[in-house]
GUVOGU-694840 format. One record per residue (C-alpha): x, y, z; residue number from 1. Coordinates in steps of 0.02 Angstrom, whole numbers, padded with zeros to 5 digits, always signed. Layout:
BEGIN
+--------+--------+--------+-----+
:      X :      Y :      Z : num :
+--------+--------+--------+-----+
:      X :      Y :      Z : NUM :
...
+--------+--------+--------+-----+
This chain:
BEGIN
+--------+--------+--------+-----+
:      X :      Y :      Z : num :
+--------+--------+--------+-----+
: -00290 : -04699 : -02525 :   1 :
: -00328 : -04648 : -02704 :   2 :
: -00214 : -04697 : -02849 :   3 :
: -00093 : -04560 : -02897 :   4 :
: -00143 : -04572 : -03081 :   5 :
: -00308 : -04609 : -03165 :   6 :
: -00318 : -04737 : -03306 :   7 :
: -00295 : -04614 : -03449 :   8 :
: -00145 : -04535 : -03363 :   9 :
: -00065 : -04706 : -03343 :  10 :
: -00085 : -04740 : -03529 :  11 :
: -00005 : -04573 : -03572 :  12 :
: +00135 : -04601 : -03447 :  13 :
: +00169 : -04773 : -03520 :  14 :
: +00169 : -04702 : -03696 :  15 :
: +00293 : -04563 : -03655 :  16 :
: +00404 : -04684 : -03559 :  17 :
: +00412 : -04800 : -03709 :  18 :
: +00449 : -04652 : -03824 :  19 :
: +00584 : -04589 : -03705 :  20 :
: +00666 : -04761 : -03696 :  21 :
: +00659 : -04776 : -03885 :  22 :
: +00740 : -04604 : -03906 :  23 :
: +00879 : -04650 : -03784 :  24 :
: +00910 : -04817 : -03867 :  25 :
: +00907 : -04732 : -04036 :  26 :
: +01042 : -04611 : -03977 :  27 :
: +01145 : -04756 : -03909 :  28 :
: +01139 : -04846 : -04076 :  29 :
: +01237 : -04705 : -04157 :  30 :
: +01421 : -04752 : -04161 :  31 :
: +01548 : -04661 : -04054 :  32 :
: +01686 : -04568 : -04146 :  33 :
: +01869 : -04578 : -04095 :  34 :
: +01957 : -04450 : -04203 :  35 :
: +02146 : -04475 : -04189 :  36 :
: +02268 : -04347 : -04257 :  37 :
: +02454 : -04386 : -04265 :  38 :
: +02553 : -04227 : -04292 :  39 :
: +02679 : -04220 : -04436 :  40 :
: +02648 : -04403 : -04480 :  41 :
: +02699 : -04449 : -04656 :  42 :
: +02651 : -04627 : -04712 :  43 :
: +02794 : -04697 : -04606 :  44 :
: +02695 : -04851 : -04557 :  45 :
: +02714 : -05035 : -04595 :  46 :
: +02544 : -05042 : -04679 :  47 :
: +02606 : -04911 : -04803 :  48 :
: +02754 : -05023 : -04848 :  49 :
: +02880 : -04924 : -04747 :  50 :
: +03012 : -05057 : -04715 :  51 :
: +03091 : -04961 : -04571 :  52 :
: +02938 : -04919 : -04466 :  53 :
: +02891 : -05032 : -04320 :  54 :
: +02705 : -04997 : -04299 :  55 :
: +02613 : -05160 : -04257 :  56 :
: +02463 : -05078 : -04172 :  57 :
: +02418 : -04956 : -04310 :  58 :
: +02450 : -05094 : -04437 :  59 :
: +02329 : -05205 : -04340 :  60 :
: +02199 : -05065 : -04342 :  61 :
: +02221 : -05055 : -04531 :  62 :
: +02194 : -05242 : -04541 :  63 :
: +02022 : -05218 : -04461 :  64 :
: +01975 : -05067 : -04566 :  65 :
: +02018 : -04975 : -04727 :  66 :
: +02186 : -04899 : -04776 :  67 :
: +02186 : -04754 : -04898 :  68 :
: +02350 : -04756 : -04994 :  69 :
: +02328 : -04596 : -05094 :  70 :
: +02267 : -04465 : -04969 :  71 :
: +02324 : -04284 : -04986 :  72 :
: +02328 : -04140 : -04864 :  73 :
: +02260 : -03974 : -04928 :  74 :
: +02408 : -03878 : -04852 :  75 :
: +02571 : -03948 : -04787 :  76 :
: +02573 : -03854 : -04622 :  77 :
: +02471 : -03877 : -04463 :  78 :
: +02349 : -03733 : -04443 :  79 :
: +02287 : -03721 : -04623 :  80 :
: +02274 : -03910 : -04644 :  81 :
: +02176 : -03932 : -04483 :  82 :
: +02064 : -03781 : -04515 :  83 :
: +02019 : -03856 : -04684 :  84 :
: +01980 : -04033 : -04629 :  85 :
: +01889 : -03978 : -04470 :  86 :
: +01774 : -03861 : -04566 :  87 :
: +01755 : -03964 : -04726 :  88 :
: +01814 : -03813 : -04825 :  89 :
: +01969 : -03784 : -04930 :  90 :
: +02101 : -03654 : -04886 :  91 :
: +02042 : -03519 : -05005 :  92 :
: +01872 : -03533 : -04920 :  93 :
: +01934 : -03535 : -04740 :  94 :
: +02066 : -03403 : -04785 :  95 :
: +02184 : -03492 : -04666 :  96 :
: +02344 : -03497 : -04767 :  97 :
: +02483 : -03503 : -04638 :  98 :
: +02515 : -03537 : -04453 :  99 :
: +02459 : -03367 : -04389 : 100 :
: +02288 : -03367 : -04473 : 101 :
: +02142 : -03412 : -04359 : 102 :
: +01980 : -03465 : -04439 : 103 :
: +01876 : -03415 : -04287 : 104 :
: +01936 : -03235 : -04303 : 105 :
: +01910 : -03233 : -04492 : 106 :
: +01738 : -03314 : -04490 : 107 :
: +01671 : -03317 : -04310 : 108 :
: +01512 : -03412 : -04357 : 109 :
: +01605 : -03560 : -04433 : 110 :
: +01530 : -03729 : -04385 : 111 :
: +01665 : -03859 : -04358 : 112 :
: +01650 : -04047 : -04366 : 113 :
: +01630 : -04072 : -04177 : 114 :
: +01503 : -03930 : -04171 : 115 :
: +01402 : -04015 : -04305 : 116 :
: +01409 : -04181 : -04213 : 117 :
: +01357 : -04095 : -04051 : 118 :
: +01205 : -04023 : -04140 : 119 :
: +01160 : -04201 : -04187 : 120 :
: +01162 : -04273 : -04011 : 121 :
: +01347 : -04309 : -03983 : 122 :
: +01447 : -04264 : -03828 : 123 :
: +01610 : -04189 : -03891 : 124 :
: +01777 : -04197 : -03799 : 125 :
: +01950 : -04133 : -03848 : 126 :
: +02121 : -04190 : -03787 : 127 :
: +02281 : -04133 : -03870 : 128 :
: +02312 : -04056 : -04040 : 129 :
: +02159 : -04062 : -04151 : 130 :
: +02155 : -03880 : -04202 : 131 :
: +02321 : -03792 : -04196 : 132 :
: +02414 : -03811 : -04031 : 133 :
: +02355 : -03683 : -03902 : 134 :
: +02204 : -03638 : -04011 : 135 :
: +02085 : -03774 : -03949 : 136 :
: +01932 : -03679 : -04012 : 137 :
: +01829 : -03702 : -03855 : 138 :
: +01668 : -03663 : -03949 : 139 :
: +01685 : -03829 : -04040 : 140 :
: +01679 : -03941 : -03888 : 141 :
: +01569 : -03986 : -03740 : 142 :
: +01732 : -04025 : -03650 : 143 :
: +01874 : -03925 : -03730 : 144 :
: +02061 : -03944 : -03704 : 145 :
: +02069 : -04079 : -03570 : 146 :
: +02247 : -04095 : -03505 : 147 :
: +02335 : -04209 : -03382 : 148 :
: +02330 : -04128 : -03210 : 149 :
: +02519 : -04115 : -03195 : 150 :
: +02523 : -03999 : -03346 : 151 :
: +02391 : -03876 : -03284 : 152 :
: +02517 : -03752 : -03214 : 153 :
: +02477 : -03569 : -03243 : 154 :
: +02633 : -03533 : -03345 : 155 :
: +02598 : -03682 : -03458 : 156 :
: +02421 : -03644 : -03515 : 157 :
: +02481 : -03580 : -03684 : 158 :
: +02623 : -03705 : -03695 : 159 :
: +02615 : -03846 : -03822 : 160 :
: +02622 : -04028 : -03771 : 161 :
: +02766 : -04053 : -03892 : 162 :
: +02885 : -03941 : -03792 : 163 :
: +02911 : -04042 : -03632 : 164 :
: +03074 : -04131 : -03588 : 165 :
: +03124 : -04249 : -03447 : 166 :
: +03302 : -04187 : -03414 : 167 :
: +03306 : -04060 : -03272 : 168 :
: +03452 : -03960 : -03343 : 169 :
: +03366 : -03946 : -03511 : 170 :
: +03209 : -03882 : -03425 : 171 :
: +03309 : -03749 : -03331 : 172 :
: +03396 : -03692 : -03490 : 173 :
: +03232 : -03690 : -03585 : 174 :
: +03150 : -03578 : -03453 : 175 :
: +03296 : -03455 : -03459 : 176 :
: +03290 : -03444 : -03649 : 177 :
: +03102 : -03423 : -03646 : 178 :
: +03113 : -03276 : -03523 : 179 :
: +03241 : -03192 : -03636 : 180 :
: +03135 : -03217 : -03790 : 181 :
: +02976 : -03150 : -03709 : 182 :
: +03067 : -02991 : -03659 : 183 :
: +03103 : -02961 : -03843 : 184 :
: +02930 : -03009 : -03903 : 185 :
: +02792 : -03054 : -03778 : 186 :
: +02681 : -03151 : -03900 : 187 :
: +02771 : -03301 : -03972 : 188 :
: +02736 : -03470 : -04051 : 189 :
: +02715 : -03602 : -03914 : 190 :
: +02724 : -03459 : -03789 : 191 :
: +02913 : -03459 : -03813 : 192 :
: +02939 : -03637 : -03753 : 193 :
: +02994 : -03710 : -03921 : 194 :
: +03179 : -03709 : -03877 : 195 :
: +03291 : -03850 : -03821 : 196 :
: +03370 : -04005 : -03898 : 197 :
: +03296 : -04078 : -04057 : 198 :
: +03283 : -04250 : -03973 : 199 :
: +03281 : -04340 : -03807 : 200 :
: +03279 : -04525 : -03761 : 201 :
: +03247 : -04533 : -03574 : 202 :
: +03236 : -04706 : -03496 : 203 :
: +03063 : -04677 : -03422 : 204 :
: +02888 : -04750 : -03423 : 205 :
: +02776 : -04703 : -03570 : 206 :
: +02667 : -04595 : -03459 : 207 :
: +02808 : -04475 : -03411 : 208 :
: +02806 : -04391 : -03582 : 209 :
: +02656 : -04284 : -03626 : 210 :
: +02579 : -04399 : -03756 : 211 :
: +02584 : -04545 : -03634 : 212 :
: +02506 : -04445 : -03493 : 213 :
: +02374 : -04382 : -03613 : 214 :
: +02333 : -04560 : -03668 : 215 :
: +02301 : -04611 : -03488 : 216 :
: +02184 : -04462 : -03469 : 217 :
: +02096 : -04513 : -03630 : 218 :
: +02071 : -04689 : -03561 : 219 :
: +01996 : -04622 : -03400 : 220 :
: +01885 : -04506 : -03500 : 221 :
: +01825 : -04651 : -03610 : 222 :
: +01781 : -04750 : -03454 : 223 :
: +01676 : -04604 : -03395 : 224 :
: +01593 : -04581 : -03564 : 225 :
: +01550 : -04765 : -03573 : 226 :
: +01415 : -04732 : -03444 : 227 :
: +01341 : -04586 : -03540 : 228 :
: +01176 : -04599 : -03633 : 229 :
: +01238 : -04496 : -03780 : 230 :
: +01367 : -04556 : -03907 : 231 :
: +01533 : -04465 : -03898 : 232 :
: +01649 : -04381 : -04022 : 233 :
: +01824 : -04379 : -03947 : 234 :
: +01962 : -04283 : -04034 : 235 :
: +02130 : -04350 : -03976 : 236 :
: +02283 : -04263 : -04047 : 237 :
: +02455 : -04339 : -04022 : 238 :
: +02601 : -04216 : -04028 : 239 :
: +02738 : -04336 : -04082 : 240 :
: +02820 : -04359 : -04205 : 241 :
: +02827 : -04168 : -04211 : 242 :
: +02994 : -04094 : -04161 : 243 :
: +03076 : -04115 : -04039 : 244 :
: +03090 : -04303 : -04058 : 245 :
: +03067 : -04345 : -03874 : 246 :
: +03014 : -04523 : -03836 : 247 :
: +03055 : -04655 : -03706 : 248 :
: +03222 : -04741 : -03736 : 249 :
: +03143 : -04911 : -03770 : 250 :
: +03070 : -04844 : -03933 : 251 :
: +03240 : -04779 : -03988 : 252 :
: +03308 : -04951 : -03947 : 253 :
: +03191 : -05029 : -04075 : 254 :
: +03302 : -04957 : -04212 : 255 :
: +03486 : -04951 : -04258 : 256 :
: +03525 : -04784 : -04336 : 257 :
: +03652 : -04866 : -04453 : 258 :
: +03513 : -04972 : -04529 : 259 :
: +03397 : -04825 : -04566 : 260 :
: +03422 : -04774 : -04747 : 261 :
: +03450 : -04591 : -04786 : 262 :
: +03331 : -04498 : -04901 : 263 :
: +03311 : -04570 : -05076 : 264 :
: +03298 : -04394 : -05148 : 265 :
: +03425 : -04288 : -05050 : 266 :
: +03428 : -04143 : -05172 : 267 :
: +03308 : -04003 : -05215 : 268 :
: +03216 : -04051 : -05373 : 269 :
: +03315 : -04011 : -05530 : 270 :
: +03244 : -03859 : -05622 : 271 :
: +03142 : -03807 : -05469 : 272 :
: +03087 : -03625 : -05451 : 273 :
: +03186 : -03522 : -05325 : 274 :
: +03040 : -03508 : -05203 : 275 :
: +02985 : -03688 : -05196 : 276 :
: +03070 : -03734 : -05031 : 277 :
: +03044 : -03678 : -04852 : 278 :
: +03191 : -03610 : -04750 : 279 :
: +03186 : -03747 : -04614 : 280 :
: +03159 : -03613 : -04482 : 281 :
: +03067 : -03741 : -04375 : 282 :
: +03220 : -03851 : -04351 : 283 :
: +03332 : -03698 : -04333 : 284 :
: +03248 : -03657 : -04166 : 285 :
: +03325 : -03811 : -04085 : 286 :
: +03495 : -03825 : -04001 : 287 :
: +03637 : -03858 : -04121 : 288 :
: +03538 : -03814 : -04277 : 289 :
: +03545 : -03623 : -04274 : 290 :
: +03674 : -03624 : -04413 : 291 :
: +03582 : -03728 : -04542 : 292 :
: +03558 : -03646 : -04711 : 293 :
: +03417 : -03637 : -04836 : 294 :
: +03388 : -03799 : -04936 : 295 :
: +03411 : -03700 : -05097 : 296 :
: +03586 : -03647 : -05045 : 297 :
: +03750 : -03743 : -05027 : 298 :
: +03694 : -03812 : -04859 : 299 :
: +03707 : -04000 : -04827 : 300 :
: +03663 : -04089 : -04665 : 301 :
: +03802 : -04207 : -04611 : 302 :
: +03766 : -04393 : -04603 : 303 :
: +03777 : -04412 : -04413 : 304 :
: +03647 : -04279 : -04379 : 305 :
: +03539 : -04344 : -04522 : 306 :
: +03538 : -04519 : -04450 : 307 :
: +03499 : -04457 : -04274 : 308 :
: +03353 : -04352 : -04336 : 309 :
: +03280 : -04497 : -04436 : 310 :
: +03307 : -04612 : -04288 : 311 :
: +03213 : -04491 : -04176 : 312 :
: +03069 : -04475 : -04298 : 313 :
: +03044 : -04663 : -04311 : 314 :
: +03062 : -04686 : -04122 : 315 :
: +02925 : -04555 : -04099 : 316 :
: +02812 : -04643 : -04224 : 317 :
: +02835 : -04809 : -04132 : 318 :
: +02797 : -04722 : -03967 : 319 :
: +02632 : -04657 : -04035 : 320 :
: +02595 : -04828 : -04108 : 321 :
: +02613 : -04907 : -03934 : 322 :
: +02497 : -04775 : -03861 : 323 :
: +02367 : -04807 : -03996 : 324 :
: +02377 : -04992 : -03955 : 325 :
: +02350 : -04957 : -03770 : 326 :
: +02201 : -04848 : -03811 : 327 :
: +02118 : -04978 : -03923 : 328 :
: +02147 : -05114 : -03793 : 329 :
: +02058 : -05004 : -03666 : 330 :
: +01910 : -04978 : -03784 : 331 :
: +01892 : -05166 : -03794 : 332 :
: +01906 : -05187 : -03605 : 333 :
: +01764 : -05065 : -03569 : 334 :
: +01652 : -05131 : -03709 : 335 :
: +01660 : -04980 : -03825 : 336 :
: +01764 : -05047 : -03968 : 337 :
: +01626 : -05131 : -04068 : 338 :
: +01520 : -04973 : -04077 : 339 :
: +01659 : -04846 : -04105 : 340 :
: +01720 : -04770 : -04267 : 341 :
: +01910 : -04751 : -04259 : 342 :
: +01992 : -04639 : -04388 : 343 :
: +02179 : -04604 : -04381 : 344 :
: +02264 : -04475 : -04491 : 345 :
: +02415 : -04364 : -04513 : 346 :
: +02391 : -04179 : -04547 : 347 :
: +02534 : -04172 : -04675 : 348 :
: +02697 : -04259 : -04716 : 349 :
: +02874 : -04217 : -04660 : 350 :
: +03040 : -04215 : -04750 : 351 :
: +03177 : -04321 : -04673 : 352 :
: +03319 : -04256 : -04780 : 353 :
: +03211 : -04265 : -04936 : 354 :
: +03243 : -04119 : -05054 : 355 :
: +03390 : -04068 : -04942 : 356 :
: +03266 : -04019 : -04808 : 357 :
: +03192 : -04062 : -04639 : 358 :
: +03012 : -04016 : -04602 : 359 :
: +02856 : -03982 : -04703 : 360 :
: +02793 : -03824 : -04789 : 361 :
: +02809 : -03862 : -04975 : 362 :
: +02695 : -03921 : -05114 : 363 :
: +02796 : -04080 : -05140 : 364 :
: +02711 : -04246 : -05110 : 365 :
: +02830 : -04294 : -04971 : 366 :
: +02739 : -04156 : -04875 : 367 :
: +02565 : -04178 : -04950 : 368 :
: +02536 : -04366 : -04940 : 369 :
: +02472 : -04428 : -04773 : 370 :
: +02406 : -04587 : -04692 : 371 :
: +02219 : -04605 : -04665 : 372 :
: +02148 : -04765 : -04588 : 373 :
: +01969 : -04796 : -04533 : 374 :
: +01882 : -04937 : -04442 : 375 :
: +01696 : -04932 : -04397 : 376 :
: +01552 : -05046 : -04343 : 377 :
: +01480 : -05163 : -04476 : 378 :
: +01613 : -05107 : -04600 : 379 :
: +01628 : -05197 : -04765 : 380 :
: +01796 : -05253 : -04839 : 381 :
: +01894 : -05257 : -04677 : 382 :
: +02081 : -05253 : -04706 : 383 :
: +02062 : -05182 : -04881 : 384 :
: +02164 : -05043 : -04959 : 385 :
: +02120 : -04919 : -05093 : 386 :
: +02240 : -04827 : -05208 : 387 :
: +02105 : -04707 : -05268 : 388 :
: +02134 : -04521 : -05232 : 389 :
: +02060 : -04451 : -05073 : 390 :
: +02088 : -04290 : -04973 : 391 :
: +02085 : -04242 : -04790 : 392 :
: +01940 : -04125 : -04825 : 393 :
: +01838 : -04282 : -04861 : 394 :
: +01836 : -04336 : -04679 : 395 :
: +01697 : -04219 : -04619 : 396 :
: +01562 : -04279 : -04741 : 397 :
: +01620 : -04460 : -04727 : 398 :
: +01604 : -04468 : -04538 : 399 :
: +01432 : -04386 : -04548 : 400 :
: +01373 : -04520 : -04670 : 401 :
: +01446 : -04662 : -04566 : 402 :
: +01362 : -04592 : -04409 : 403 :
: +01196 : -04571 : -04499 : 404 :
: +01184 : -04384 : -04475 : 405 :
: +01153 : -04246 : -04601 : 406 :
: +01298 : -04197 : -04712 : 407 :
: +01307 : -04006 : -04721 : 408 :
: +01268 : -03944 : -04896 : 409 :
: +01421 : -03831 : -04907 : 410 :
: +01552 : -03970 : -04889 : 411 :
: +01698 : -03955 : -05011 : 412 :
: +01752 : -04135 : -04984 : 413 :
: +01667 : -04296 : -05035 : 414 :
: +01611 : -04440 : -04925 : 415 :
: +01723 : -04588 : -04960 : 416 :
: +01596 : -04716 : -04897 : 417 :
: +01560 : -04783 : -05073 : 418 :
: +01747 : -04810 : -05094 : 419 :
: +01753 : -04916 : -04936 : 420 :
: +01614 : -05025 : -05006 : 421 :
: +01705 : -05042 : -05172 : 422 :
: +01892 : -04999 : -05150 : 423 :
: +01932 : -05022 : -05335 : 424 :
: +01794 : -04914 : -05406 : 425 :
: +01838 : -04758 : -05503 : 426 :
: +01848 : -04607 : -05388 : 427 :
: +01916 : -04430 : -05390 : 428 :
: +02020 : -04383 : -05541 : 429 :
: +02131 : -04266 : -05440 : 430 :
: +02177 : -04193 : -05271 : 431 :
: +02204 : -04007 : -05241 : 432 :
: +02327 : -03925 : -05122 : 433 :
: +02417 : -03760 : -05101 : 434 :
: +02552 : -03671 : -05004 : 435 :
: +02579 : -03489 : -04957 : 436 :
: +02765 : -03447 : -04965 : 437 :
: +02794 : -03294 : -04854 : 438 :
: +02935 : -03169 : -04887 : 439 :
: +03034 : -03206 : -04728 : 440 :
: +03054 : -03390 : -04771 : 441 :
: +03069 : -03387 : -04961 : 442 :
: +03241 : -03395 : -05042 : 443 :
: +03216 : -03230 : -05135 : 444 :
: +03119 : -03134 : -05003 : 445 :
: +02959 : -03121 : -05103 : 446 :
: +02781 : -03184 : -05073 : 447 :
: +02699 : -03323 : -05174 : 448 :
: +02554 : -03444 : -05177 : 449 :
: +02581 : -03614 : -05254 : 450 :
: +02431 : -03714 : -05316 : 451 :
: +02451 : -03903 : -05335 : 452 :
: +02353 : -04038 : -05426 : 453 :
: +02390 : -04223 : -05408 : 454 :
: +02321 : -04349 : -05532 : 455 :
: +02372 : -04532 : -05533 : 456 :
: +02500 : -04498 : -05669 : 457 :
: +02564 : -04322 : -05635 : 458 :
: +02591 : -04189 : -05503 : 459 :
: +02579 : -04012 : -05569 : 460 :
: +02610 : -03849 : -05475 : 461 :
: +02589 : -03667 : -05524 : 462 :
: +02667 : -03525 : -05423 : 463 :
: +02597 : -03349 : -05422 : 464 :
: +02633 : -03185 : -05336 : 465 :
: +02506 : -03163 : -05197 : 466 :
: +02409 : -03025 : -05110 : 467 :
: +02366 : -03091 : -04935 : 468 :
: +02247 : -02947 : -04898 : 469 :
: +02132 : -02982 : -05044 : 470 :
: +02174 : -03166 : -05060 : 471 :
: +02209 : -03151 : -05246 : 472 :
: +02347 : -03215 : -05356 : 473 :
: +02445 : -03107 : -05475 : 474 :
: +02581 : -03149 : -05600 : 475 :
: +02626 : -03330 : -05641 : 476 :
: +02806 : -03352 : -05583 : 477 :
: +02843 : -03537 : -05603 : 478 :
: +02780 : -03709 : -05652 : 479 :
: +02827 : -03882 : -05590 : 480 :
: +02780 : -04050 : -05666 : 481 :
: +02828 : -04220 : -05600 : 482 :
: +02797 : -04393 : -05670 : 483 :
: +02721 : -04487 : -05522 : 484 :
: +02747 : -04657 : -05605 : 485 :
: +02929 : -04642 : -05661 : 486 :
: +02990 : -04512 : -05537 : 487 :
: +02892 : -04541 : -05375 : 488 :
: +03023 : -04448 : -05270 : 489 :
: +03001 : -04291 : -05378 : 490 :
: +03183 : -04268 : -05422 : 491 :
: +03165 : -04178 : -05589 : 492 :
: +03043 : -04040 : -05637 : 493 :
: +02993 : -04081 : -05816 : 494 :
: +02873 : -03936 : -05845 : 495 :
: +02993 : -03863 : -05973 : 496 :
: +03000 : -04020 : -06081 : 497 :
: +02927 : -03977 : -06251 : 498 :
: +02862 : -04153 : -06280 : 499 :
: +02755 : -04133 : -06123 : 500 :
: +02681 : -03964 : -06169 : 501 :
: +02509 : -04038 : -06200 : 502 :
: +02512 : -04125 : -06030 : 503 :
: +02559 : -03961 : -05946 : 504 :
: +02421 : -03866 : -06036 : 505 :
: +02291 : -03998 : -05992 : 506 :
: +02341 : -04001 : -05808 : 507 :
: +02344 : -03812 : -05799 : 508 :
: +02165 : -03806 : -05863 : 509 :
: +02114 : -03943 : -05741 : 510 :
: +02195 : -03849 : -05598 : 511 :
: +02100 : -03691 : -05641 : 512 :
: +01934 : -03784 : -05653 : 513 :
: +01961 : -03840 : -05475 : 514 :
: +01901 : -03978 : -05360 : 515 :
: +01719 : -03981 : -05417 : 516 :
: +01771 : -04044 : -05588 : 517 :
: +01870 : -04187 : -05511 : 518 :
: +01726 : -04263 : -05410 : 519 :
: +01683 : -04447 : -05434 : 520 :
: +01529 : -04500 : -05529 : 521 :
: +01415 : -04571 : -05394 : 522 :
+--------+--------+--------+-----+
């Protein structure tokens, strides 16, 4: 019997086999990416010196990585913030300014972060809220919108993971209210399911709430991906601590509501413009809160409800912390931890009675400042913190650089990798944010755009009339200036102080020059 191959063919076969093995091994050397979003998470974590928060697992992750203490969201509401950080572009470039704007409809050819990683050999998977709720942007993922099997009911496909309760009577009432709402208007936020109590503390296992069930699915998916030849990029979006504050009772039991301090800045900033605050319409959807007024009115939340809401928020944060700990333990068990980049972030902050308000949707730093923690293979300065200014829009180019793939040339953020190597080096001189105040939620019924600049010393905001069709600002209607050193809670707007006129003029010029002029000198 003759040999199947002649000598020259065997040499070629051996050569291509070696090349193939090298290519596969080269792919495997790229780190996996675990991209963890925590919805509505302000820096309410122990590692950020929050003395109330019980978050041992996230704090432990920070101890093995880098904690960014001065990170700012580009917009303090979900859809615009996530569109910005997932595309590496700022809101005036994505033209996603409020919840209803969809970047894929505005710019269909947009390349998102997971798309870019997929083009560079990554297998991309999405669970939970990475883009905005029921807009998973299937184009971005090899495996889009994975959900626990028990939630794959036909009527729930447009329902958000944040809207599920345990109590049977609540579920019945919620369904009745939803049916009534859809008769009035068939297309609604969360498909009409965002009704019910503002909190729940059922005495159940972690996996019986959506985030817990989703974490178990993520662990099973990671086990499957561990056997894959390609590195993975997994987007895992937790829904808590978004309203309603539903979490297993044991996390509520970690806290005593009487020991949780009320907001340090319970009033709207003195001398604030009339359109600076949101109407709190988000909280108003929930049972017992239909009567709450606008923060810039005579409305005041009573102490009992305030304490319960804060209690629920912190219980929800501790619940997510436990799930993150379970996820990381699983990564270690299946041998993926050492070669996985883990980045955890909040999409914007959340007021817990601050500025007489509950929710997000302002240009104040209680809504703009967010946690961002990263841990990756062969990282320098583990356990370090940096107080230099960073922005959520920086994540896209940073993860590309860490993974060793090309950084798209059009990025409007800056890779923070040099800052990890030297946490005390001089970095960005400012962070830039904005907020679109729509007529139906502003105190005076008019439309505005507020542009914000944060330096280490000051926070400055300019408000303008706004044309949403053209995306252009009109008349200047208000200014706000806060001393970040001496008034960190932003209690008094000092833009009108004559002795600070030069500061205001300088910051106004810096705001108009924009983000490019604030970049670090590399």
